[in-house]
C-alpha positions as CSV (number, residue, x, y, z in Angstrom):
1,M,-16.6,4.5,62.2
2,R,-20.4,4.8,62.5
3,V,-21.9,6.5,66.0
4,K,-25.5,5.3,66.5
5,W,-27.7,6.8,69.4
6,T,-29.7,4.4,71.7
7,K,-33.0,4.5,72.4
8,K,-32.8,5.9,75.6
9,A,-30.1,8.5,74.3
10,L,-32.9,9.7,72.3
11,A,-35.3,9.6,75.3
12,S,-32.8,11.5,77.1
13,L,-32.1,14.1,74.6
14,E,-36.3,14.4,73.9
15,K,-36.1,14.4,77.8
16,E,-34.2,17.0,78.5
17,T,-34.6,19.8,75.6
18,E,-38.2,20.1,76.2
19,Y,-38.2,22.8,79.1
20,I,-36.6,24.9,76.3
21,R,-38.7,23.4,73.7
22,K,-42.1,25.2,75.6
23,N,-40.5,28.4,75.9
24,N,-39.1,28.5,72.3
25,I,-39.0,26.3,69.7
26,Q,-36.7,27.4,67.6
27,A,-34.0,27.7,70.3
28,S,-35.0,24.0,71.1
29,Q,-34.3,22.5,67.5
30,K,-31.1,24.3,67.2
31,V,-29.8,22.9,70.9
32,V,-30.6,19.5,69.5
33,S,-29.0,20.0,66.6
34,H,-26.1,21.8,68.2
35,I,-26.1,18.5,70.0
36,K,-26.1,15.9,67.2
37,N,-23.7,17.6,65.3
38,S,-21.0,17.8,68.0
39,V,-21.7,13.8,68.5
40,K,-21.2,13.6,64.7
41,G,-17.3,14.4,65.0
42,L,-16.5,11.0,67.6
43,S,-16.9,8.9,64.5
44,D,-13.7,10.5,63.3
45,N,-12.5,10.5,67.1
46,P,-14.7,8.3,69.2
47,Y,-11.6,8.9,72.2
48,M,-12.3,12.6,72.6
49,G,-13.9,13.4,74.7
50,R,-13.2,11.9,78.3
51,E,-12.6,8.6,80.6
52,C,-16.1,8.2,82.8
53,V,-16.7,4.7,84.7
54,Y,-17.4,1.4,83.0
55,E,-15.6,1.9,79.8
56,T,-18.1,4.7,78.9
57,R,-17.1,8.0,77.8
58,E,-18.6,11.8,78.4
59,L,-18.4,14.1,75.7
60,I,-18.5,18.5,77.1
61,N,-20.1,20.1,75.2
62,P,-19.2,23.0,75.1
63,S,-21.6,26.1,73.8
64,Y,-24.5,24.4,75.7
65,P,-24.7,23.0,79.4
66,F,-25.4,19.2,78.1
67,I,-23.3,16.3,78.6
68,V,-23.5,12.8,76.0
69,W,-22.2,9.7,77.4
70,Y,-21.1,6.9,75.4
71,E,-18.7,3.7,74.5
72,V,-16.8,2.8,71.7
73,T,-16.9,-0.5,71.3
74,K,-14.6,-2.2,68.4
75,D,-17.4,-1.3,64.6
76,S,-19.5,2.2,66.0
77,V,-19.2,4.9,69.0
78,N,-23.0,3.6,71.0
79,I,-24.4,6.7,72.1
80,L,-26.3,6.3,75.9
81,L,-27.4,9.3,77.5
82,V,-27.3,13.4,77.6
83,K,-28.1,15.2,80.1
84,H,-28.2,18.9,81.0
85,M,-25.5,19.8,83.1
86,A,-28.0,21.7,86.0
87,S,-29.5,18.3,86.5
88,N,-29.5,16.7,89.9
89,F,-28.7,12.6,88.7
90,D,-26.5,10.1,89.9
91,Y,-24.8,8.7,86.0
92,E,-24.2,5.4,87.1
93,Y,-28.1,5.0,87.5
94,K,-29.3,6.6,84.3
95,L,-26.8,4.4,82.8
96,G,-28.2,1.6,83.7
97,F,-25.6,-0.5,85.3
98,I,-26.9,-0.3,88.6
99,E,-30.9,-0.4,89.1
100,N,-33.2,1.7,91.2
101,T,-35.3,0.4,94.2
102,D,-37.3,3.9,94.6
103,D,-40.1,2.7,91.1
């Protein structure tokens, strides 16, 4: 099964690793590489992440404190969002299912 990253997911990965990048570019590259490699495993085992809301799933990364949200369709695994576990966030809003009226 094909794994596809949405624009929102790539932007969230970039934003979530920005702090690391400011302090240590090599460490940031290592984290990003590790997350992307762990996501590749979804092509062979798309249901390895646990069930979440709105027919999405979440992949918890055991080596780094990041969560990857994704959805499984007939033909692909779509990566929706990447967040650091320490982030304070409303994942329903972040996934785009609920509009934020504060903007």
